[in-house]
VEXDREN-2710 file (C-alpha; in Angstrom, 1 decimal):
% VEXDREN-2710
k/r/px/py/pz
1/MET/118.3/164.4/-189.6
2/GLU/120.7/163.7/-186.8
3/ASN/121.4/167.4/-186.2
4/LYS/117.6/168.1/-186.2
5/MET/117.1/165.4/-183.6
6/LYS/119.8/166.9/-181.4
7/LYS/118.2/170.3/-181.7
8/LEU/114.8/168.9/-180.7
9/ILE/116.3/167.1/-177.7
10/ALA/118.1/170.2/-176.7
11/LEU/114.9/172.3/-177.1
12/PHE/113.0/169.7/-175.0
13/ALA/115.6/169.7/-172.3
14/THR/115.6/173.5/-172.1
15/THR/111.8/173.5/-171.9
16/ALA/111.9/170.9/-169.1
17/VAL/114.4/173.0/-167.1
18/ALA/112.4/176.1/-167.6
19/SER/109.3/174.3/-166.3
20/THR/111.2/172.9/-163.3
21/SER/112.6/176.3/-162.3
22/ALA/109.1/177.8/-162.4
23/MET/107.9/175.3/-159.8
24/GLY/107.8/176.5/-156.2
25/ALA/108.7/174.4/-153.1
26/ILE/107.0/171.1/-152.7
27/ALA/106.9/169.7/-149.2
28/LEU/105.8/166.2/-148.2
29/THR/104.8/165.6/-144.6
30/GLY/103.6/162.5/-142.8
31/ALA/102.4/161.3/-139.5
32/ALA/102.0/157.8/-138.2
33/SER/101.0/156.4/-134.8
34/VAL/100.2/153.2/-133.1
35/SER/97.9/153.1/-130.0
36/TYR/97.1/150.4/-127.5
37/ASP/94.0/150.9/-125.3
38/ASP/93.2/148.5/-122.5
39/ASN/89.6/149.8/-122.6
40/GLY/89.1/149.4/-118.9
41/SER/87.0/146.3/-118.2
42/ALA/86.3/145.8/-121.9
43/ALA/88.6/143.9/-124.3
44/SER/91.8/145.7/-125.2
45/ALA/92.3/147.0/-128.7
46/THR/95.2/148.2/-130.9
47/SER/94.7/150.8/-133.6
48/TYR/97.0/152.7/-136.0
49/ASP/96.9/155.7/-138.2
50/ALA/99.0/157.1/-141.0
51/ASP/98.5/160.3/-143.0
52/ILE/100.4/162.0/-145.8
53/THR/100.1/165.7/-146.9
54/LEU/101.6/167.2/-150.0
55/VAL/101.8/171.0/-150.2
56/GLY/103.1/172.8/-153.3
57/THR/103.7/176.6/-153.3
58/THR/104.7/178.9/-156.1
59/GLY/104.3/182.6/-155.9
60/GLY/100.9/183.4/-154.3
61/THR/99.4/180.0/-155.1
62/THR/99.3/177.0/-152.8
63/PHE/97.9/173.5/-153.5
64/THR/97.3/171.1/-150.6
65/TYR/96.5/167.4/-150.9
66/SER/96.1/165.0/-148.0
67/MET/95.3/161.3/-147.6
68/ASP/94.9/158.5/-145.2
69/VAL/97.1/155.6/-146.1
70/GLU/96.4/153.0/-143.4
71/GLY/94.2/149.9/-143.9
72/SER/93.8/147.5/-146.8
73/ALA/91.5/149.6/-148.9
74/GLY/94.3/151.8/-150.2
75/PRO/94.9/155.5/-149.9
76/ASN/91.8/157.7/-149.2
77/THR/91.7/161.3/-150.1
78/THR/90.9/163.6/-147.1
79/ALA/91.5/167.0/-148.6
80/ALA/92.3/168.7/-151.9
81/SER/92.4/172.4/-152.1
82/MET/94.0/175.3/-153.9
83/SER/94.2/179.0/-153.2
84/THR/95.8/181.9/-154.9
85/THR/96.1/185.6/-154.1
86/ILE/96.0/188.4/-156.7
87/GLY/96.3/191.7/-154.9
88/PRO/93.4/192.1/-152.5
89/VAL/91.5/189.2/-154.2
90/THR/91.8/185.6/-153.0
91/VAL/90.4/182.6/-154.9
92/ALA/90.1/179.3/-153.1
93/ALA/88.9/176.0/-154.5
94/ASP/87.8/173.1/-152.5
95/MET/88.1/170.0/-154.7
96/HIS/87.2/167.2/-152.2
97/ASP/83.8/166.5/-150.7
98/GLU/84.4/165.7/-147.1
99/VAL/81.9/163.5/-145.3
100/SER/81.3/164.7/-141.8
101/LEU/77.8/163.5/-140.9
102/THR/78.3/161.3/-137.9
103/THR/80.0/162.6/-134.8
104/ASP/79.8/161.7/-131.1
105/THR/78.0/165.0/-130.4
106/GLY/75.3/164.7/-133.1
107/GLY/76.5/165.9/-136.5
108/GLN/74.3/166.8/-139.4
109/GLU/71.8/164.1/-140.5
110/LEU/72.3/165.2/-144.2
111/GLU/74.8/167.5/-145.9
112/SER/75.3/169.2/-149.2
113/THR/78.3/168.8/-151.4
114/ASP/80.9/171.2/-150.0
115/THR/83.2/171.4/-153.1
116/GLY/83.3/174.7/-154.9
117/VAL/85.2/178.0/-155.5
118/THR/85.1/181.0/-153.2
119/VAL/86.2/184.4/-154.3
120/SER/86.9/187.0/-151.6
121/LEU/88.1/190.6/-151.4
122/ALA/89.9/192.1/-148.4
123/ALA/90.4/195.8/-148.4
124/PRO/92.2/197.7/-145.5
125/ILE/90.4/200.8/-144.4
126/GLY/92.1/202.5/-141.6
127/ASP/92.7/200.0/-138.8
128/ALA/90.0/197.7/-140.1
129/THR/89.8/195.2/-143.0
130/ILE/86.6/194.9/-145.0
131/GLY/86.0/191.5/-146.6
132/LEU/83.4/190.2/-149.1
133/ASP/83.0/186.8/-150.7
134/ASN/80.9/185.4/-153.5
135/SER/78.3/183.9/-151.1
136/GLY/77.4/187.4/-150.0
137/ASN/79.1/187.3/-146.6
138/VAL/80.6/190.6/-145.4
139/SER/83.2/190.7/-142.7
140/VAL/84.9/193.4/-140.7
141/SER/88.1/192.7/-138.7
142/GLY/90.8/194.5/-137.0
143/THR/92.8/195.0/-133.8
144/TRP/92.3/198.0/-131.5
145/SER/94.2/198.6/-128.3
146/GLY/95.3/194.9/-128.3
147/VAL/91.8/193.6/-128.8
148/ALA/91.2/191.6/-132.0
149/ILE/87.6/191.6/-133.3
150/SER/86.0/190.0/-136.3
151/HIS/82.4/190.3/-137.4
152/THR/80.9/188.4/-140.3
153/ILE/77.4/189.3/-141.6
154/LYS/75.6/186.3/-142.9
155/ASP/72.0/185.7/-143.9
156/GLY/70.3/185.0/-140.6
157/ALA/73.5/183.9/-138.8
158/ASP/75.9/186.7/-138.0
159/THR/79.1/185.7/-136.3
160/THR/81.3/187.8/-134.0
161/THR/84.7/186.7/-132.6
162/GLY/86.9/188.6/-130.2
163/SER/90.2/187.9/-128.4
164/ALA/92.4/189.9/-126.1
165/SER/95.3/189.5/-123.6
166/ILE/94.5/191.4/-120.4
167/ALA/96.7/191.3/-117.3
168/GLY/98.2/187.9/-118.1
169/MET/94.8/186.4/-119.1
170/ASP/93.9/185.3/-122.7
171/VAL/90.2/185.8/-123.4
172/SER/88.3/184.7/-126.5
173/LEU/84.6/185.0/-127.3
174/THR/82.5/183.8/-130.1
175/ASN/78.8/184.6/-130.8
176/ASP/77.3/182.5/-133.6
177/GLY/73.8/183.3/-134.5
178/GLY/73.0/184.4/-130.9
179/SER/74.8/181.5/-129.2
180/THR/77.8/182.6/-127.2
181/GLU/80.9/180.6/-126.2
182/TRP/84.0/181.8/-124.4
183/THR/87.3/180.6/-123.0
184/ILE/89.7/182.2/-120.5
185/GLY/93.3/181.0/-120.2
186/THR/96.1/182.0/-117.9
187/THR/99.4/180.7/-116.4
188/VAL/99.9/180.3/-112.7
189/SER/103.2/179.1/-111.3
190/GLY/104.1/177.4/-114.6
191/VAL/100.7/175.7/-114.9
192/ALA/98.6/176.7/-118.0
193/LEU/94.9/176.8/-117.0
194/THR/92.0/177.1/-119.4
195/LEU/88.3/177.5/-118.5
196/GLY/85.5/177.3/-121.1
197/SER/81.8/178.4/-121.0
198/SER/80.9/174.7/-121.3
199/LYS/82.5/174.3/-117.8
200/ALA/85.4/172.4/-119.3
201/VAL/88.7/172.9/-117.5
202/THR/92.3/172.0/-118.5
203/ALA/95.6/172.3/-116.8
204/ALA/98.9/171.7/-118.4
205/PHE/102.2/171.1/-116.5
206/GLY/105.8/170.7/-117.5
207/LEU/108.1/171.9/-120.2
208/ALA/107.9/171.6/-124.0
209/GLY/108.3/168.0/-125.0
210/ASN/107.6/166.6/-121.5
211/THR/104.1/167.6/-120.3
212/MET/101.2/166.4/-118.3
213/THR/97.7/167.7/-119.1
214/VAL/94.6/167.2/-116.8
215/ALA/91.3/167.9/-118.4
216/HIS/87.7/167.8/-117.0
217/THR/84.8/167.5/-119.4
218/PRO/81.4/168.3/-118.0
219/GLU/78.3/166.1/-118.4
220/ARG/76.4/166.1/-121.7
221/ALA/72.7/166.1/-121.9
222/SER/70.9/164.0/-124.5
223/LYS/69.3/165.7/-127.6
224/ALA/66.7/164.3/-129.9
225/ALA/67.3/164.0/-133.6
226/LYS/65.8/166.5/-136.0
227/ALA/64.9/165.3/-139.5
228/GLY/66.2/167.5/-142.3
229/THR/66.0/167.6/-146.1
230/VAL/68.5/166.7/-148.8
231/ASN/68.5/170.3/-150.0
232/GLY/68.6/171.7/-146.5
233/ASP/65.6/173.9/-147.2
234/GLY/63.3/172.8/-144.5
235/ALA/62.7/174.1/-141.0
236/ASN/65.5/171.9/-139.6
237/GLY/67.9/172.5/-142.5
238/TYR/70.0/169.4/-143.1
239/GLY/68.8/168.0/-139.7
240/THR/70.9/166.7/-136.8
241/ASN/71.6/163.3/-135.4
242/SER/70.6/162.5/-131.8
243/VAL/73.1/163.0/-129.0
244/ALA/73.5/160.5/-126.2
245/SER/73.9/161.7/-122.6
246/LYS/77.3/161.3/-121.0
247/ALA/78.5/161.7/-117.5
248/SER/81.3/164.1/-116.7
249/TYR/84.8/162.6/-116.8
250/THR/88.5/163.5/-116.4
251/THR/91.5/162.6/-118.5
252/VAL/95.2/162.7/-117.6
253/ALA/97.6/162.7/-120.5
254/ILE/101.4/162.4/-120.2
255/SER/103.5/163.0/-123.3
256/ARG/107.3/162.9/-124.0
257/ALA/109.1/163.9/-127.1
258/LEU/112.2/161.7/-128.0
259/THR/115.4/163.0/-129.7
260/SER/114.6/160.6/-132.5
261/GLY/111.6/162.7/-133.5
262/ALA/109.0/160.3/-132.1
263/ALA/106.6/161.0/-129.3
264/LEU/105.3/158.8/-126.6
265/SER/102.1/159.4/-124.7
266/ALA/99.9/157.8/-122.1
267/THR/96.3/158.9/-121.4
268/TYR/94.0/157.7/-118.6
269/SER/90.2/158.4/-118.8
270/SER/87.9/158.1/-115.9
271/SER/85.0/157.7/-118.5
272/ASP/85.7/154.0/-118.9
273/ASP/88.7/153.6/-116.6
274/SER/90.9/153.0/-119.6
275/LEU/94.6/153.6/-120.3
276/THR/95.8/154.4/-123.8
277/LEU/99.5/154.1/-124.9
278/LYS/100.5/155.8/-128.1
279/ALA/103.7/156.1/-130.1
280/ALA/103.7/158.7/-132.9
281/ARG/106.2/159.8/-135.5
282/LEU/106.1/163.0/-137.6
283/SER/108.2/163.6/-140.7
284/SER/108.8/166.3/-143.2
285/ALA/110.7/166.5/-146.5
286/ALA/111.1/169.2/-149.1
287/LEU/111.1/167.4/-152.5
288/ARG/111.9/170.4/-154.6
289/ARG/112.9/174.0/-154.2
290/PRO/113.1/176.8/-156.7
291/LEU/116.2/176.8/-158.8
END
């Protein structure tokens, strides 16, 4: 009996080692920050945020799990997904239903469950790649003479994106269902400038780890809410929330990275004449690597 037990224990240990060696790298990353905002003429406030992300990779399969850990309600899942690649076929599973209804710029009034599995096929043909997923979307993408172009054919909402670097200027353009947005970026005397079709302008100064960024956000017009349906099958789809008007404003942000791995930043906004001080820390750790 004793010999049989020893053999069973040895067999279990061998199985455990085999399972462990089959596992890919598992990485744990986290970010935490504390912010103090004087809120201009309003009462000052202190806020904090802490997030953890776990990523496991083995072969062509990757699993990602993220959660918020601040507050007294306990950890809250923010993302859970898995993807795997088998030749030209990619299978992606979204296992967490994110809630994204309310935003400052009028998010959807209602939304459908966004969990599910997507199967896509990407086949290179010459300099282009043809893609197809199980929702019926067809995409064509490629780079020609330094210009990257991608076009996705959807039911009533085709999307085209393009980007290129021409004479020191980075240009990107997106047309989504007939609505076009673009950005142009360039660097002049060490200052990185970006201009958007929304009339937003940003300028970044300094070196990596010690920068100052000035950004101008144009005024925003108000928009009325549109009532939608739970199934999104009405004239307004899932509907949209109202958007409040907002005057244009400018922000100035100064950030500095410390040798300890922490980062300090100070941001002033002319929107409410407020100053926000923030201390953040990023961390990363590999829990297990292939044997």
